[in-house]
LUMKOL-171313 format. One record per atom (N, C-alpha, C): residue in one letter; x, y, z. Coordinates in steps of 0.001 Angstrom, whole numbers, padded with zeros to 6 digits, always signed. Layout:
residues N
aXYZ;...
//
This chain:
residues 200
m+020441-010931+020038;m+021239-010563+021128;m+022119-011749+021485;i+021589-012955+021471;i+022404-014130+021862;i+023386-014348+020878;r+023151-014076+019528;r+024270-014328+018332;r+025170-013167+018644;m+024835-011908+019088;m+025945-010959+019324;m+026898-011319+020450;r+026121-011977+021650;r+026985-012305+022637;r+027983-013464+022346;f+027508-014397+021457;f+028450-015391+021100;f+029496-014832+020258;s+029075-013942+019296;s+030044-013274+018360;s+031159-012413+019105;l+030783-011709+019987;l+031787-011016+020966;l+032676-011837+021655;f+032182-013027+022233;f+032702-014020+022954;f+033938-014708+021972;g+033441-014844+020690;g+034273-015539+019780;g+035522-014348+019420;v+035161-013092+019342;v+036124-012152+019120;v+037236-012163+020334;l+036708-012128+021329;l+037499-012208+022670;l+038481-013360+022537;l+038033-014452+022431;l+038840-015603+022522;l+039946-015655+021354;a+039505-015018+020176;a+040451-014909+018998;a+041535-013806+019436;g+041089-012773+020166;g+042077-011780+020441;g+043080-012398+021497;l+042595-013013+022478;l+043565-013697+023446;l+044332-014788+022915;a+043787-015501+021978;a+044686-016494+021397;a+045705-015802+020467;m+045475-014688+019716;m+046551-014202+018917;m+047684-013531+020024;f+047229-012961+021041;f+048285-012501+022113;f+049127-013437+022648;a+048329-014674+022968;a+049091-015931+023608;a+050097-016395+022459;s+049652-016444+021111;s+050462-017034+020113;s+051822-016089+020059;l+051647-014730+020051;l+052666-014004+019925;l+053694-014077+021018;a+053095-014214+022351;a+053857-014304+023431;a+054696-015642+023434;h+054006-016693+022950;h+054818-018055+022791;h+055852-017666+021890;a+055776-017040+020641;a+056731-016976+019753;a+058000-016151+020282;a+057659-015174+021089;a+058643-014227+021759;a+059546-014916+022889;r+058856-015935+023519;r+059540-016476+024761;r+059785-017980+024471;d+060466-018465+023458;d+060786-019760+023278;d+062032-020261+024044;d+062321-019234+024987;d+063490-019855+025986;d+063011-020245+027255;i+061552-020570+027370;i+061094-021027+028471;i+060742-022481+028219;g+061182-023438+029152;g+060748-024916+029330;g+062031-025630+028624;g+061793-026907+028488;g+062764-027612+028075;g+062678-029203+028672;s+063727-030001+028190;s+063549-031466+028668;s+063821-031306+030084;f+063451-032561+030804;f+063792-032855+032128;f+063726-034319+032578;d+064073-034743+033582;d+064339-036241+034009;d+064190-036140+035560;l+062797-036553+036047;l+062439-036375+037358;l+062025-037865+037720;v+061326-037886+039124;v+060722-039058+039660;v+059216-038616+040106;d+058172-039523+039765;d+056904-038881+040214;d+056499-039577+041421;q+055229-039391+041938;q+054830-039645+043300;q+054804-041204+043446;d+054949-042053+042486;d+054969-043515+042519;d+056499-044043+042361;g+057355-043142+042518;g+058906-043458+042463;g+059185-043817+040922;k+058418-043507+040038;k+058857-043879+038713;k+059414-042657+037853;r+060499-043011+037042;r+061206-041927+036273;r+060161-041275+035288;v+060141-039910+035189;v+059401-039319+034423;v+060177-038230+033571;t+060127-038354+032286;t+060798-037298+031537;t+059526-036334+031016;d+060196-035193+030255;d+059198-034303+029528;d+058408-035298+028494;k+059055-036103+027946;k+058520-036749+026710;k+057252-037781+027389;a+057364-038198+028524;a+056387-038977+029140;a+054965-038280+029386;l+055082-036865+029460;l+053980-036153+029667;l+053388-035788+028246;q+053893-036034+027133;q+053455-035449+025961;q+052061-036375+025583;g+051279-035720+024860;g+050026-036354+024513;g+049023-035532+024864;k+049012-034788+025951;k+047979-033948+026629;k+048589-032605+026966;p+047877-031363+026848;p+048394-030233+027480;p+048684-030341+029016;v+049487-029416+029434;v+049869-029592+030807;v+049769-028229+031482;l+049169-028119+032584;l+049319-026866+033659;l+050505-027416+034565;l+051399-026488+034762;l+052781-026717+035474;l+052833-025796+036626;y+053133-026205+037844;y+053424-025281+038827;y+054537-025895+039870;f+055269-024952+040343;f+056501-025144+041348;f+056218-024628+042587;g+056451-025648+043673;g+056135-025446+044962;g+056708-026434+045884;f+056216-026620+047179;f+056593-027446+048154;f+055430-027882+049201;t+055501-029240+049497;t+054485-029721+050288;t+054032-028988+051569;t+055255-028459+052131;t+055075-027843+053564;t+054567-026443+053419;c+054273-025790+052255;c+053844-024641+052091;c+052605-024352+052771;p+052483-023406+053593;p+051300-023228+054693;p+050096-022762+054006;d+050071-021988+052853;d+049007-021400+052275;d+048955-021209+050789;i+050097-020661+050235;i+049918-020138+048776;i+049867-021515+047721;c+050700-022462+048021;c+050828-023601+047136;c+049373-024420+047266;p+048813-024621+048415;p+047503-025289+048408;p+046454-024560+047639;l+046471-023206+047881;l+045409-022472+047101;l+045796-022481+045559;d+046925-022434+045079;d+047175-022364+043838;d+046936-023623+042987;l+047205-024849+043757;l+046971-026135+043319;l+045493-026383+043179;a+044706-025925+044179;a+043119-026052+043991;a+042738-025257+042858;k+043352-023962+042544;k+043044-023206+041325;k+043259-024003+040250;m+044595-024618+040079;m+044962-025435+038977;m+043947-026445+038754;a+043507-027008+039625;a+042673-028354+039523;a+041186-027668+038903;s+040867-026623+039540;s+039490-025738+038896;s+039772-025358+037475;i+040995-024976+036998;i+041310-024662+035728;i+041188-025861+034805;a+041928-026858+035175;a+041721-028168+034471;a+040330-028466+034229;r+039517-028563+035197;r+038092-028844+035105;r+037430-027938+034320;k+037667-026620+034350;k+036916-025877+033337;k+037194-025967+031821;i+038570-026166+031646;i+039054-026510+030303;i+038305-027695+029726;d+038280-028841+030544;d+037690-030068+030231;d+036149-029913+029795;q+035498-029182+030817;q+034073-029148+030683;q+033701-028125+029400;a+034607-027297+029082;a+034199-026296+028049;a+034585-027074+026689;f+035594-027685+026557;f+035992-028088+025364;f+036486-029617+025043;g+036256-030511+026205;g+036532-031831+026372;g+038128-031939+026131;i+038895-031078+026571;i+040364-031258+026443;i+040977-031656+027914;a+041329-032681+028132;a+041901-033110+029268;a+043297-032662+029487;v+043620-031806+030556;v+044832-031227+030823;v+045322-031925+031901;t+046751-032169+031996;t+047243-032686+033031;t+048026-031787+034024;p+047575-031829+035362;p+048039-030781+036266;p+049413-031389+036846;v+050465-030704+036786;v+051782-031115+037191;v+052505-030348+038354;f+052806-030850+039456;f+053321-030215+040597;f+054803-030452+040711;v+055670-029598+040641;v+057072-029839+040752;v+057668-029359+042173;s+058202-030321+042886;s+058706-029800+044128;s+059854-029023+043995;i+060133-027815+044637;i+061264-027196+044725;i+061982-027275+046130;d+061635-028497+046810;d+062187-028908+048052;d+062335-030276+048170;p+063176-030805+047204;p+063472-032264+047164;p+064273-032738+048420;e+064697-032119+049341;e+065252-032576+050477;e+064118-033193+051359;r+063067-032710+051200;r+061946-033081+052331;r+060860-033864+051318;d+060732-033439+050089;d+059518-033950+049358;d+059939-035238+048700;t+059771-036114+049406;t+060045-037627+048807;t+058698-037932+047961;p+058857-038958+046923;p+057738-039569+046190;p+056569-039811+047060;a+056869-040392+048089;a+055738-041151+049180;a+055071-039693+049697;k+055751-038644+050152;k+055006-037431+050568;k+054249-036762+049528;l+054863-036728+048351;l+054245-036072+047085;l+052862-036835+046924;k+052856-038016+046950;k+051643-038965+046686;k+050583-038496+047603;t+050849-038464+048841;t+049767-038063+049808;t+049284-036644+049596;y+050073-035760+049053;y+049901-034254+049019;y+048961-034088+047765;v+049496-034648+046585;v+048914-034234+045276;v+047496-035159+045403;h+047307-035984+046031;h+045989-036842+046063;h+044985-035878+046550;y+045185-034855+047402;y+044208-033956+047867;y+043468-033124+046561;f+044160-033038+045757;f+043944-031927+044647;f+043185-032748+043487;g+043471-033972+043242;g+042825-034719+042194;g+043563-035775+041785;k+042783-036950+041259;k+043503-038175+040973;k+044402-038092+039670;d+044256-037060+038991;d+045062-036836+037753;d+046274-036027+037867;f+046496-035647+039124;f+047730-034807+039442;f+048946-035706+039160;v+049932-035039+038770;v+051379-035698+038651;v+052237-034757+039756;g+052786-035449+040686;g+053726-034743+041574;g+055207-035321+041000;l+056045-034312+040858;l+057316-034457+040538;l+058665-033954+041551;t+059614-034975+041793;t+060655-034512+042477;t+062102-035169+042018;g+062995-034805+042635;g+064344-035370+041897;g+065486-034996+042930;s+066650-034979+042300;s+067915-034497+043201;s+067741-032885+043228;a+068727-032389+043990;a+068675-031022+043970;a+069183-030435+042712;q+070083-031089+042023;q+070552-030581+040639;q+069543-030820+039677;q+068775-031818+039661;q+067679-031984+038624;q+066497-030873+039007;i+066253-030584+040116;i+065304-029538+040308;i+065873-028131+039916;a+066998-027831+040343;a+067669-026672+039720;a+067640-026626+038176;d+067836-027610+037688;d+067960-027715+036173;d+066487-027434+035561;i+065545-027858+035987;i+064143-027526+035552;i+063669-026278+035989;g+064096-025769+037130;g+063949-024316+037417;g+064544-023367+036784;d+065656-023556+036189;d+066494-022655+035403;d+065755-022554+034046;k+065194-023663+033572;k+064747-023779+032374;k+063243-022941+032229;y+062694-022989+033366;y+061439-022262+033478;y+061467-020830+034084;h+062672-020548+034424;h+063068-019320+035051;h+062286-019056+036384;v+062207-020154+037165;v+061640-020077+038449;v+062768-019775+039543;y+062083-018848+040363;y+062964-018437+041511;y+062544-019238+042869;y+063752-019764+043587;y+063251-020427+044850;y+064472-020398+045610;k+064266-020302+046914;k+065360-020185+047974;k+064958-020756+049220;k+065908-021307+049792;k+065673-021918+051328;k+065944-020734+052295;v+064894-020617+053088;v+064890-019543+054193;v+064872-020193+055557;p+066063-020344+056225;p+065992-020870+057648;p+065263-020036+058620;y+064691-020607+059548;y+064039-019930+060692;y+063995-020826+061992;g+064027-020230+063081;g+064064-020950+064340;g+065233-021665+064483;a+065099-022843+065160;a+066196-023791+065539;a+066119-025286+064898;d+067025-026099+065070;d+066797-027209+064500;d+066870-027595+062977;g+067470-026616+062332;g+067470-026816+060988;g+066230-026383+060170;n+065241-025851+060863;n+063835-025448+060157;n+064093-024524+058955;y+063218-024728+058058;y+063215-023627+057014;y+061950-023667+056181;m+061779-022632+055467;m+060875-022484+054438;m+061228-022342+053150;m+060433-022279+052136;m+061051-022093+050765;m+060283-020826+050270;a+061132-019845+049931;a+060601-018559+049121;a+060616-019181+047679;h+059561-018763+046995;h+059510-019165+045388;h+058600-018271+044677;s+058920-018277+043415;s+057856-017694+042540;s+056532-018552+042358;t+055537-017960+041765;t+054301-018756+041927;t+053627-018649+040499;m+054313-018601+039397;m+053599-018533+038161;m+053202-019991+037750;m+052107-020104+037122;m+051463-021256+036444;m+051793-021314+034977;f+052237-022380+034477;f+052755-022436+033028;f+051696-023567+032324;l+051342-023096+031070;l+050518-023702+030098;l+051506-024419+029083;l+051498-025697+028917;l+052374-026437+027966;l+051402-027011+026823;d+051913-027088+025693;d+050968-027806+024550;d+051141-029313+024617;a+050618-030116+023980;a+050451-031477+024012;a+051914-032125+023517;d+052821-031326+023065;d+054247-031773+022870;d+055159-031252+023785;g+054681-030594+024885;g+055628-030114+025895;g+056100-028869+025853;g+055706-028053+024654;g+056268-026725+024506;g+055469-025756+025429;y+056260-024592+025645;y+055689-023602+026339;y+054474-022869+025685;l+053426-022564+026225;l+052503-021736+025484;l+052279-020303+026259;a+052062-020342+027660;a+051916-019056+028352;a+052035-019438+029659;h+052123-018210+030636;h+052258-018531+031953;h+051314-017300+032723;y+050897-017527+033882;y+049788-016815+034536;y+050240-016541+035916;g+049977-015451+036353;g+050207-014956+037755;g+049008-015088+038661;r+049350-015008+039881;r+048228-015195+040947;r+047270-014202+041038;a+047317-012979+040288;a+046357-012091+040371;a+045132-012459+039548;l+045325-013344+038455;l+044147-013788+037816;l+043385-014932+038539;t+042138-014963+038290;t+041049-015934+038919;t+041310-017183+037955;d+040812-018243+038612;d+040633-019527+037805;d+039932-019269+036501;a+038866-018697+036619;a+037966-018479+035484;a+038739-017642+034238;d+039535-016561+034853;d+040308-015689+033874;d+041318-016791+033075;i+042031-017624+033992;i+042993-018292+033258;i+042471-019365+032474;a+041361-019965+032787;a+040635-020967+031957;a+040372-020444+030741;t+039830-019237+030783;t+039501-018492+029514;t+040651-018236+028618;r+041709-017559+029183;r+042829-017413+028409;r+043494-018704+027892;a+043509-019788+028580;a+044052-021141+028239;a+043405-021742+027175;i+041961-021654+027237;i+041131-022156+026309;i+041533-021385+024816;a+041438-020071+024937;a+041949-019345+023757;a+043101-019810+023184;t+044287-019960+024033;t+045449-020395+023596;t+045433-021661+022798;l+044843-022512+023539;l+044715-024037+022974;l+043866-024101+021718;r+043016-023035+021488;r+042082-023143+020210;r+043143-022959+018915;t+044300-022173+019273;t+045278-021948+018047;t+045918-023238+017794;q+045894-024043+018753;q+046666-025366+018471;q+045782-026392+017982;g+045923-026728+016687;g+044911-027662+015901;g+044970-029028+016625;t+046046-029469+017146;t+046109-030743+017653;t+045539-030812+019045;a+045498-029686+019597;a+045056-029783+020992;a+043479-030142+021107;l+042792-029666+020148;l+041347-030044+020046;l+040991-031478+019852;t+042059-032201+019222;t+041918-033772+019010;t+042447-034618+020160;v+042980-033932+021200;v+043365-034874+022376;v+042212-035622+022889;a+042387-036726+023117;a+041512-037805+023720;a+041097-037261+025060;h+039541-037158+025192;h+038950-036772+026396;h+039105-038109+027257;t+039456-037809+028558;t+039646-038886+029469;t+039074-038357+030838;n+038563-039388+031581;n+037987-038973+032888;n+038860-039560+034099;
//
């Protein structure tokens, strides 16, 4: 019975990996180079994040509920992948509100979700550029007086390989366990991913 369960689990992972591999091949228009600034005020390009798989999410620090929930989910997913296969995944949060999200503000914000989180911001044009490359929707929505506004935005989470290439994306309807299972299956197809050094 135990062997059968492991066999079925292996078949499930293989099936998910095949689906993810096909999806990757069909969506090579997602992702690309970028040049931004992290929470420490340092320049970060896409090449600087290479070496480990990445979970990538777009949002803003004054988001009242969705972003905090999704970033907490992303932290949980990264832990599950690490615990299951010893693959260290870098969680990356890109602000779509560069007007307000300074590096200092990002540093305080991402610290709540984990010491391994990377927060990125930049000029309005730099954010528009990376947003276009990941097909991310966002829009400033004014409310009240005194120039107050919220940000409407899409909420996809992206999985990138250790070379920064797009592998998959996940919607909010999936649980952290669902996404972790799918991400593990996808990373299993990447021979180099399993050799990524484990870091704490």
